[in-house]
LOTOR-768600 format. One record per residue (C-alpha): y, x, z. Coordinates in pm, whole numbers, padded with zeros to 5 digits, always signed. Example, Ala and Ser with C-alpha at 12.3 -4.5 7.8 and 13.67 -1.06 7.14 Angstrom:
-00450+01230+00780 -00106+01367+00714 
This chain:
-00009+00052+00001 +00370+00085-00045 +00604+00174+00239 +00822-00084+00097 +00548-00356+00136 +00505-00231+00524 +00781-00460+00586 +00772-00748+00399 +00810-01111+00555 +00510-01397+00517 +00484-01757+00598 +00149-01830+00652 +00125-02238+00632 -00263-02341+00729 -00296-02608+00976 -00645-02443+01134 -00653-02221+01360 -00933-02013+01298 -00848-01974+00912 -00507-01934+01002 -00591-01664+01267 -00810-01457+00998 -00501-01440+00742 -00266-01355+00956 -00537-01048+01105 -00573-00926+00711 -00201-00931+00568 -00093-00758+01012 -00377-00505+00906 -00217-00456+00606 +00165-00387+00713 +00288-00733+00591 +00536-00882+00944 +00367-01299+00947 +00463-01630+01104 +00233-01928+01096 +00359-02321+01063 +00042-02589+01158 +00215-02776+00854 +00485-02802+00572 +00752-02950+00813 +00716-02667+01081 +00660-02399+00770 +01030-02542+00638 +01128-02488+00933 +01053-02158+00935 +01203-02121+00624 +01531-02255+00786 +01538-01951+01057 +01385-01686+00913 +01369-01403+00606 +01058-01444+00411 +00958-01302+00119 +00661-01534+00006 +00460-01841+00108 +00102-01868+00170 +00041-02198+00191 -00294-02478+00227 -00298-02735+00048 -00465-03003+00238 -00156-03050+00537 -00115-03341+00795 +00295-03449+00797 +00333-03248+00476 -00008-03140+00219 +00127-02763-00016 +00212-02927-00302 +00487-03086-00114 +00595-02824+00103 +00602-02617-00265 +00830-02867-00418 +01052-02844-00156 +01056-02473-00160 +01187-02492-00485 +01476-02780-00436 +01626-02588-00161 +01862-02298-00396 +01773-02084-00133 +01410-02121-00115 +01381-02146-00464 +01260-01784-00578 +01062-01739-00309 +00663-01692-00441 +00437-01959-00272 +00049-01895-00312 -00175-02234-00215 -00486-02253-00097 -00730-02461-00213 -01083-02524-00306 -00973-02609-00710 -01276-02827-00778 -01004-03055-01018 -00826-02933-01380 -00545-03219-01144 -00495-02905-00919 -00443-02708-01214 -00189-02925-01296 +00002-03026-00893 +00006-02655-00870 +00257-02610-01205 +00363-02908-01133 +00508-02891-00768 +00611-02483-00874 +00295-02280-00743 +00310-01923-00819 -00049-01880-00839 -00396-02054-00692 -00653-01866-00422 -00950-02013-00358 -01111-02037-00006 -01363-01865+00091 -01172-01504-00037 -01227-01181+00007 -00951-00971+00203 -00930-00697-00143 -00874-01019-00368 -00629-01156-00106 -00380-00869-00117 -00425-00771-00467 -00245-01169-00573 -00053-01118-00302 +00059-00698-00379 +00127-00904-00746 +00288-01184-00652 +00541-00999-00471 +00563-00733-00729 +00581-01052-01055 +00913-01236-00797 +01036-00915-00794 +01081-00795-01126 +01201-01227-01230 +01562-01202-01362 +01765-01536-01371 +01734-01536-01712 +01419-01654-01631 +01419-02013-01829 +01266-02328-01755 +00988-02476-01968 +00849-02833-02001 +00535-02880-02069 +00361-03202-02158 +00012-03237-02083 -00267-03504-02129 -00476-03540-01819 -00752-03798-01773 -00558-04014-02064 -00283-04047-01929 +00068-03800-02071 +00253-03571-01712 +00540-03327-01845 +00561-03015-01598 +00845-02833-01578 +00813-02482-01449 +00938-02120-01591 +00727-01931-01840 +00635-01625-01587 +00545-01855-01328 +00337-02078-01576 +00161-01762-01609 +00121-01663-01273 -00067-01986-01211 -00285-01983-01508 -00401-01594-01471 -00485-01690-01103 -00651-02003-01232 -00861-01802-01530 -00947-01560-01226 -01077-01778-00927 -01270-01987-01252 -01431-01562-01283 -01510-01512-00930 -01644-01820-00948 -01878-01771-01221 -01996-01447-01071 -02043-01611-00710 -02228-01846-00981 -02440-01592-01149 -02462-01394-00771 -02614-01671-00647 -02860-01760-00928 -02971-01366-00942 -03080-01429-00562 -03245-01668-00625 -03436-01555-00848 -03490-01291-00638 -03629-01510-00359 -03884-01733-00659 -03986-01393-00730 -04104-01291-00402 -04239-01592-00289 -04462-01686-00585 -04611-01267-00530 -04660-01379-00193 -04847-01725-00247 -05054-01462-00488 -05085-01196-00220 -05216-01495+00010 -05364-01702-00259 -05583-01369-00362 -05671-01346+00059 -05780-01661+00124 -06009-01599-00225 -06123-01277-00053 -06198-01498+00276 -06358-01724+00099 -06602-01508-00061 -06676-01320+00293 -06739-01650+00410 -06978-01781+00167 -07142-01510+00127 -07244-01511+00484 -07340-01823+00507 -07575-01735+00263 -07710-01476+00400 -07747-01661+00696 -07959-01929+00535 -08168-01648+00442 -08252-01521+00784 -08268-01890+00899 -08541-01950+00607 -08730-01626+00677 -08736-01714+01056 -08873-02030+00985 -09148-01948+00731 -09241-01657+00978 -09218-01915+01268 -09455-02140+01018 -09736-01844+00963 -09815-01744+01310 -09818-02118+01411 -10088-02160+01077 -10217-01811+01183 -10294-01954+01563 -10406-02256+01435 -10721-02064+01231 -10784-01850+01510 -10836-02172+01759 -11050-02361+01485 -11240-02009+01461 -11314-02015+01828 -11393-02410+01888 -11690-02366+01592 -11826-02037+01786 -11807-02256+02106 -11999-02580+01912 -12212-02348+01780 -12345-02153+02061 -12399-02486+02209 -12618-02619+01996 -12786-02274+02068 -12848-02365+02435 -12576-02153+02536 -12245-02128+02713 -11913-02148+02537 -11789-01761+02509 -11390-01871+02417 -11208-02016+02616 -10952-02304+02362 -10644-02428+02515 -10586-02794+02410 -10303-02834+02130 -10033-03060+02182 
């Protein structure tokens, strides 16, 4: 920042204490002298009482919005040359036309980066210092929503406003592209995680199926082994019974004890 910018007084019109404090912090940290008003009415009172080189105003405020504040600034010969920067969401063509109509010098969209804000503020201050009384006002006929409206502004202010509008659109497009890229990377990562998990589940299912098959084979083998043992025992028992019966018919005592089978 240049030395001659370090004492430039700036007026902030913002009804949100949090956003006002954030904006004030950024500007004061970079050498500007900042005054805060919580709405358009109090901002006009501050302009009448204190020297100001620039006004940064939110659009949506109670009692008096940013558009009306800008119109009042332009209507007063003591403040008509002040650069006015409007803070807005800038979601409608009507915002641009309202900005032209009220005499704003530029827009800045929320949220904004510190670097972007400071660049806009510095450029607008330099543009106004280079302006002269020879800058003539122009009348522009604009058709919007089927209706014709006439906007009266000077050429430098109109160009400045349109440049800031273009920059806001570029920033939004850049942020959208960045968001889309992040979403694409997240989707790709999610697909990788799903594929990995699917592969892991498939491996688990395969291992479980193989384990179940081995257990089934072992059970079948055990059952067959038990059946073979049982069959062998029955054969042996029957042989003992037959031998005993032969001995009994021969008049001898049975030789083998035979347990009763269930």
